[in-house]
C-alpha positions as a Markdown table, in Angstrom:
| # | Residue | x | y | z |
|---|---|---|---|---|
| 1 | Lys | 13.1 | 4.5 | 4.4 |
| 2 | Val | 11.3 | 5.8 | 7.4 |
| 3 | Ile | 11.2 | 9.5 | 8.2 |
| 4 | Lys | 10.0 | 10.8 | 11.6 |
| 5 | Ile | 8.3 | 14.1 | 11.7 |
| 6 | Gln | 8.0 | 16.1 | 14.9 |
| 7 | Thr | 5.2 | 18.7 | 15.0 |
| 8 | Thr | 4.8 | 21.5 | 17.5 |
| 9 | Leu | 2.3 | 19.2 | 19.3 |
| 10 | Ala | 3.7 | 16.3 | 21.1 |
| 11 | Thr | 2.8 | 14.1 | 18.2 |
| 12 | Glu | 5.2 | 11.9 | 16.1 |
| 13 | Leu | 4.3 | 10.9 | 12.6 |
| 14 | Gly | 5.9 | 8.4 | 10.3 |
| 15 | Val | 5.8 | 8.5 | 6.5 |
| 16 | Trp | 7.1 | 6.3 | 3.7 |
| 17 | Leu | 9.3 | 7.9 | 1.0 |
| 18 | Ile | 9.5 | 6.2 | -2.4 |
| 19 | Glu | 11.9 | 7.6 | -4.9 |
| 20 | Ala | 11.3 | 6.4 | -8.5 |
| 21 | Ser | 13.2 | 7.3 | -11.6 |
| 22 | Gly | 11.3 | 7.5 | -14.9 |
| 23 | Val | 7.8 | 7.8 | -13.4 |
| 24 | Thr | 6.0 | 10.7 | -15.1 |
| 25 | Ala | 2.3 | 10.4 | -14.6 |
| 26 | Leu | -0.5 | 8.9 | -12.4 |
| 27 | Glu | -2.1 | 6.2 | -14.5 |
| 28 | Asn | -4.9 | 5.0 | -12.3 |
| 29 | Lys | -6.0 | 5.0 | -8.6 |
| 30 | Ser | -8.4 | 3.3 | -6.3 |
| 31 | Lys | -9.4 | 3.3 | -2.6 |
| 32 | Arg | -11.5 | 1.1 | -0.4 |
| 33 | Asp | -12.5 | 0.9 | 3.3 |
| 34 | Gly | -14.5 | -1.6 | 5.3 |
| 35 | Thr | -14.0 | -4.3 | 7.9 |
| 36 | Val | -11.6 | -7.2 | 7.9 |
| 37 | Thr | -13.5 | -10.3 | 8.7 |
| 38 | Asp | -11.3 | -13.2 | 7.6 |
| 39 | Glu | -7.9 | -11.9 | 8.6 |
| 40 | Thr | -7.2 | -11.0 | 5.0 |
| 41 | Leu | -7.0 | -7.4 | 3.8 |
| 42 | Thr | -7.5 | -7.3 | 0.0 |
| 43 | Ala | -6.6 | -4.0 | -1.6 |
| 44 | Pro | -8.7 | -2.6 | -4.5 |
| 45 | Thr | -7.1 | -3.2 | -7.8 |
| 46 | Val | -5.9 | -0.7 | -10.4 |
| 47 | Glu | -5.6 | -1.3 | -14.1 |
| 48 | Ser | -2.3 | -0.8 | -15.8 |
| 49 | Ala | -1.7 | -0.5 | -19.6 |
| 50 | Gly | 1.9 | -1.9 | -19.3 |
| 51 | Ala | 5.0 | -1.1 | -17.4 |
| 52 | Ser | 4.0 | 0.8 | -14.2 |
| 53 | Leu | 5.0 | 1.3 | -10.6 |
| 54 | Val | 2.0 | 0.2 | -8.4 |
| 55 | Val | 2.0 | 1.5 | -4.8 |
| 56 | Ala | -0.5 | 0.6 | -2.1 |
| 57 | Val | -1.0 | 1.9 | 1.5 |
| 58 | Ala | -3.0 | -0.1 | 4.1 |
| 59 | Cys | -4.1 | 1.1 | 7.5 |
| 60 | Ala | -6.1 | -1.3 | 9.7 |
| 61 | Cys | -6.1 | -0.1 | 13.3 |
| 62 | Glu | -2.3 | -0.8 | 13.5 |
| 63 | Asp | -2.8 | -4.4 | 12.7 |
| 64 | Val | -1.6 | -5.0 | 9.1 |
| 65 | Lys | 0.8 | -7.9 | 9.0 |
| 66 | Asp | 2.9 | -9.4 | 6.2 |
| 67 | Leu | 1.8 | -9.7 | 2.6 |
| 68 | Ala | -0.3 | -12.8 | 2.1 |
| 69 | Ser | 1.4 | -15.8 | 0.5 |
| 70 | Gly | 1.5 | -15.4 | -3.2 |
| 71 | Ser | 1.0 | -11.7 | -3.2 |
| 72 | Pro | 3.6 | -10.5 | -5.7 |
| 73 | Phe | 4.3 | -7.1 | -4.0 |
| 74 | Thr | 7.2 | -6.0 | -1.8 |
| 75 | Asn | 6.4 | -4.5 | 1.7 |
| 76 | Leu | 8.2 | -1.4 | 2.9 |
| 77 | Glu | 9.0 | -1.2 | 6.6 |
| 78 | Asp | 6.1 | -1.4 | 9.0 |
| 79 | Ile | 5.2 | 1.9 | 10.6 |
| 80 | Glu | 3.1 | 1.3 | 13.8 |
| 81 | Gly | 1.3 | -1.6 | 12.3 |
| 82 | Glu | 0.5 | 0.1 | 9.0 |
| 83 | Arg | 1.9 | -1.1 | 5.6 |
| 84 | Thr | 3.0 | 0.1 | 2.2 |
| 85 | Ala | 3.8 | -2.3 | -0.6 |
| 86 | Trp | 5.0 | -1.8 | -4.2 |
| 87 | Arg | 5.4 | -3.7 | -7.4 |
| 88 | Ile | 6.8 | -2.9 | -10.9 |
| 89 | Thr | 4.6 | -4.3 | -13.6 |
| 90 | Asp | 5.7 | -5.2 | -17.1 |
| 91 | Ala | 2.4 | -6.2 | -18.8 |
| 92 | Pro | -1.1 | -4.8 | -19.0 |
| 93 | Gly | -3.3 | -6.1 | -16.2 |
| 94 | Thr | -5.1 | -5.5 | -12.9 |
| 95 | Tyr | -2.9 | -5.2 | -9.8 |
| 96 | Gly | -3.4 | -4.9 | -6.0 |
| 97 | Pro | -1.7 | -6.5 | -3.0 |
| 98 | Val | -3.2 | -8.8 | -0.3 |
| 99 | Trp | -2.1 | -8.6 | 3.3 |
| 100 | Glu | -2.7 | -10.6 | 6.4 |
| 101 | Ala | -4.5 | -8.5 | 9.0 |
| 102 | Gly | -6.3 | -8.6 | 12.3 |
| 103 | Asn | -10.0 | -8.2 | 12.3 |
| 104 | Gly | -11.2 | -4.6 | 12.4 |
| 105 | Thr | -11.8 | -1.5 | 10.2 |
| 106 | Phe | -9.4 | -0.6 | 7.4 |
| 107 | Asn | -8.7 | 1.8 | 4.5 |
| 108 | Val | -6.5 | 1.1 | 1.6 |
| 109 | Ser | -5.3 | 3.2 | -1.3 |
| 110 | Val | -3.6 | 2.0 | -4.5 |
| 111 | Ala | -2.1 | 4.0 | -7.3 |
| 112 | Ala | -0.3 | 3.1 | -10.6 |
| 113 | Phe | 2.3 | 5.4 | -12.1 |
| 114 | Arg | 3.8 | 5.1 | -15.5 |
């Protein structure tokens, strides 16, 4: 769901809202920034001990595209070229999405909640 926020300045912001039942604690988090050089934006990974909700946010100069083929995450609606994706895990492992992206700078944050 996209929510538009109007500030006292003439600036409009968009945010993603994720409502999850049964999530009680932050399990792990990671972030990374750099430059996309091969049109693939690989998020850092987070370790999960089992069943978790993994959420990732990617910003790359308004040029984050769809998830790369084979990336087992689900994209939320695009907000001005930026993306958020999520996945429910059911086994211990290391998780992080991969997006297609234009070349340029980026930052990505990933968190696992149990």
